[in-house]
C-alpha positions as CSV (number, residue, x, y, z in Angstrom):
1,M,0.0,0.0,0.0
2,V,1.3,3.5,-0.8
3,I,1.2,5.5,2.4
4,H,2.7,8.7,1.1
5,K,3.2,9.8,-2.5
6,G,6.4,11.7,-3.1
7,D,7.9,13.4,-6.1
8,A,7.4,11.3,-9.2
9,D,10.9,12.2,-10.6
10,R,13.1,12.6,-7.5
11,G,11.4,11.0,-4.6
12,S,13.3,8.2,-2.8
13,L,11.5,5.2,-1.3
14,L,11.0,4.4,2.4
15,L,9.7,0.8,2.9
16,K,7.8,-0.3,6.0
17,I,7.6,-4.1,6.3
18,N,5.0,-5.2,9.0
19,L,5.8,-8.7,10.2
20,L,2.3,-8.9,11.7
21,G,3.3,-9.5,15.3
22,P,6.9,-9.3,16.1
23,G,7.2,-5.7,14.8
24,C,8.1,-3.7,11.7
25,Q,11.3,-3.1,9.8
26,V,11.8,0.3,8.1
27,L,14.2,0.5,5.1
28,N,15.5,3.5,3.3
29,Q,16.3,3.1,-0.4
30,T,19.9,3.9,-1.4
31,R,22.6,2.8,-3.7
32,D,25.8,0.9,-3.0
33,I,29.2,2.0,-4.1
34,D,28.6,0.3,-7.5
35,G,25.3,2.0,-8.0
36,N,23.2,-1.1,-7.2
37,L,19.9,-0.9,-5.3
38,A,20.6,-1.2,-1.6
39,W,18.8,-0.4,1.7
40,L,19.7,1.3,4.9
41,A,17.8,-0.2,7.9
42,A,16.4,2.1,10.5
43,N,16.9,1.3,14.2
44,K,20.2,-0.4,13.5
45,G,18.3,-3.2,11.7
46,E,16.2,-4.1,14.8
47,L,12.5,-4.5,14.6
48,M,10.4,-1.6,15.8
49,E,6.9,-1.4,17.3
50,E,4.5,-0.2,14.7
51,R,3.9,3.0,16.5
52,D,7.7,3.7,16.6
53,A,7.9,2.8,12.9
54,D,5.1,5.2,12.0
55,E,6.7,8.0,14.0
56,Y,10.0,7.4,12.2
57,I,8.2,7.7,8.9
58,E,6.4,10.9,9.9
59,R,9.7,12.5,10.8
60,A,11.2,11.4,7.5
61,I,8.3,12.9,5.6
62,K,8.7,16.2,7.4
63,R,12.4,16.2,6.5
64,D,11.8,15.2,2.9
65,P,8.2,15.5,1.6
66,D,9.4,14.1,-1.8
67,V,9.9,10.6,-0.2
68,W,7.5,7.8,-1.2
69,V,6.4,5.5,1.6
70,V,5.2,2.0,0.9
71,E,3.9,-0.4,3.5
72,L,3.5,-4.1,3.1
73,E,2.7,-7.0,5.4
74,D,4.9,-10.1,5.2
75,R,5.3,-12.5,8.2
76,S,8.7,-13.5,6.9
77,G,9.9,-9.9,6.4
78,N,10.8,-10.3,2.7
79,N,11.6,-7.2,0.7
80,P,10.0,-7.7,-2.8
81,F,12.2,-5.0,-4.3
82,G,15.5,-6.9,-3.7
83,G,18.8,-5.3,-2.9
84,E,21.3,-5.7,-0.1
85,I,20.6,-4.3,3.3
86,L,23.7,-2.3,4.3
């Protein structure tokens, strides 16, 4: 589900993966040194309570209203966009 629509040409992607119980993972889209798709994990890669994940996302939108936010539910925490988590 698209939670926040950012700029169609310049907006980066923030991904919230809800594991439906144990918490949420929030990933920020980036590129690795070779230009490949990669992700920076919020909260040092640790799962967050959904409330904390939503607050993190709201702060990110305030800093950069061009960001796109997509939320998905996956009990295994899979990222369908691929890319390494840095």
